[in-house]
C-alpha positions as a Markdown table, in Angstrom:
| # | Residue | x | y | z |
|---|---|---|---|---|
| 1 | Met | 9.5 | 8.7 | 0.5 |
| 2 | Lys | 9.5 | 6.3 | -2.8 |
| 3 | Glu | 7.0 | 8.3 | -5.3 |
| 4 | Tyr | 5.5 | 5.4 | -6.7 |
| 5 | Lys | 3.6 | 5.7 | -10.4 |
| 6 | Val | 1.2 | 3.4 | -12.5 |
| 7 | Gly | 2.3 | 0.0 | -12.6 |
| 8 | Asp | 5.0 | -0.3 | -10.2 |
| 9 | Ile | 5.0 | -3.2 | -7.4 |
| 10 | Val | 5.0 | -2.6 | -3.8 |
| 11 | Tyr | 4.5 | -4.3 | -0.7 |
| 12 | Ile | 2.0 | -3.4 | 1.6 |
| 13 | Lys | 3.7 | -3.0 | 5.3 |
| 14 | Ser | 3.9 | -6.7 | 7.2 |
| 15 | Leu | 1.0 | -7.7 | 10.0 |
| 16 | Ser | 3.7 | -7.2 | 12.7 |
| 17 | Trp | 3.8 | -3.4 | 12.0 |
| 18 | Tyr | 0.2 | -3.0 | 11.8 |
| 19 | Gln | -0.2 | -5.0 | 15.4 |
| 20 | Asn | 3.0 | -3.2 | 17.3 |
| 21 | Ser | 1.2 | 0.2 | 16.0 |
| 22 | Pro | -0.2 | 2.8 | 18.0 |
| 23 | Lys | -3.6 | 2.8 | 17.0 |
| 24 | Asp | -7.4 | 5.1 | 17.5 |
| 25 | Ile | -9.9 | 3.2 | 19.5 |
| 26 | Trp | -11.1 | 1.7 | 15.9 |
| 27 | Gly | -8.0 | 0.5 | 15.3 |
| 28 | Cys | -6.7 | 2.8 | 12.7 |
| 29 | Val | -3.4 | 3.7 | 12.4 |
| 30 | Asn | -2.5 | 7.3 | 11.5 |
| 31 | Ile | 0.8 | 7.9 | 9.5 |
| 32 | Pro | -0.2 | 10.6 | 8.3 |
| 33 | Lys | -3.5 | 9.5 | 6.7 |
| 34 | Phe | -5.4 | 6.4 | 8.4 |
| 35 | Phe | -4.7 | 3.2 | 7.9 |
| 36 | Val | -8.0 | 1.7 | 8.5 |
| 37 | Ser | -8.1 | -2.1 | 11.0 |
| 38 | Asp | -9.9 | -4.0 | 7.1 |
| 39 | Met | -6.5 | -2.7 | 5.5 |
| 40 | Ser | -4.3 | -4.9 | 7.9 |
| 41 | Phe | -6.2 | -8.0 | 5.6 |
| 42 | Tyr | -3.0 | -6.9 | 2.4 |
| 43 | Cys | -0.5 | -6.5 | 5.0 |
| 44 | Gly | 3.0 | -8.3 | 3.8 |
| 45 | Arg | 1.0 | -9.0 | 0.2 |
| 46 | Gln | 2.5 | -7.5 | -3.2 |
| 47 | Ala | 0.5 | -5.1 | -5.1 |
| 48 | Lys | 0.6 | -3.4 | -8.5 |
| 49 | Ile | -0.3 | 0.8 | -8.3 |
| 50 | Met | -3.1 | 1.5 | -10.5 |
| 51 | Glu | -3.6 | 4.6 | -9.6 |
| 52 | Val | -1.6 | 8.2 | -8.7 |
| 53 | Leu | -3.7 | 10.7 | -6.9 |
| 54 | Lys | -2.0 | 14.1 | -6.2 |
| 55 | Ser | -2.4 | 16.5 | -3.7 |
| 56 | Asp | -0.3 | 18.0 | -0.6 |
| 57 | Ile | 0.7 | 13.7 | -0.3 |
| 58 | Lys | 0.4 | 11.6 | -3.1 |
| 59 | Phe | -2.1 | 8.9 | -2.8 |
| 60 | Tyr | -2.2 | 5.7 | -3.9 |
| 61 | Lys | -5.0 | 3.1 | -5.6 |
| 62 | Ile | -3.4 | -0.4 | -5.7 |
| 63 | Asp | -5.0 | -3.8 | -7.8 |
| 64 | Ile | -5.5 | -6.1 | -5.2 |
| 65 | Asp | -8.1 | -3.9 | -3.4 |
| 66 | Thr | -9.8 | -3.3 | -6.3 |
| 67 | Lys | -9.0 | 0.2 | -5.8 |
| 68 | Asn | -11.4 | 0.6 | -2.4 |
| 69 | His | -8.6 | 2.1 | -0.2 |
| 70 | Ile | -6.8 | 5.1 | -0.8 |
| 71 | Trp | -3.0 | 4.2 | 0.0 |
| 72 | Thr | 0.1 | 6.4 | 1.2 |
| 73 | Asp | 4.1 | 6.0 | 0.8 |
| 74 | Gln | 4.2 | 5.4 | 4.3 |
| 75 | Met | 2.0 | 2.6 | 4.3 |
| 76 | Phe | 4.5 | 0.4 | 1.8 |
| 77 | Asp | 7.3 | -1.6 | 2.9 |
| 78 | Asn | 10.3 | 0.6 | 1.0 |
| 79 | Asn | 12.3 | -2.3 | 1.6 |
| 80 | Lys | 10.5 | -4.5 | -0.7 |
| 81 | Tyr | 10.2 | -1.7 | -3.5 |
| 82 | Arg | 10.8 | -2.8 | -6.9 |
| 83 | Lys | 10.7 | -0.5 | -9.9 |
| 84 | Glu | 9.9 | -2.7 | -12.9 |
| 85 | Lys | 6.3 | -3.6 | -14.0 |
| 86 | Leu | 3.9 | -6.2 | -13.1 |
| 87 | Leu | 5.1 | -9.3 | -15.8 |
| 88 | Asn | 2.3 | -11.5 | -17.1 |
| 89 | Ile | 4.1 | -15.3 | -16.7 |
| 90 | Glu | 1.0 | -16.9 | -16.5 |
| 91 | Lys | 1.6 | -20.3 | -19.1 |
| 92 | Ile | -1.2 | -20.1 | -21.7 |
C-alpha cells in the first residue's frame, strides 16, 4: 500500500468498484475497515489528505467530506495516486 501524507492528492475508488464489491447487510465493504455506504457518494472524486492518524494501520481524513469519515489506503485508487500538492489555480 502507498503511504500518503498531508497535502497529497488521492482519488476515491470508483462507484463501479463499490457496486461490485461484497457488502454486509448495511451496504458496507470491509477492506479492512468499513467503507460505509454513505462514503460511496465520494467514489471517483479527487480529495486532499488533511490529516494522517497512525494506529496499527494508517487512517486519513480528507477535505471533501469535511473530515467526517476515516479513510484507509485501500479506499483510494492507487492508479490515480498523485504526489504533488494541490495547487490553487483559481483566478483572482
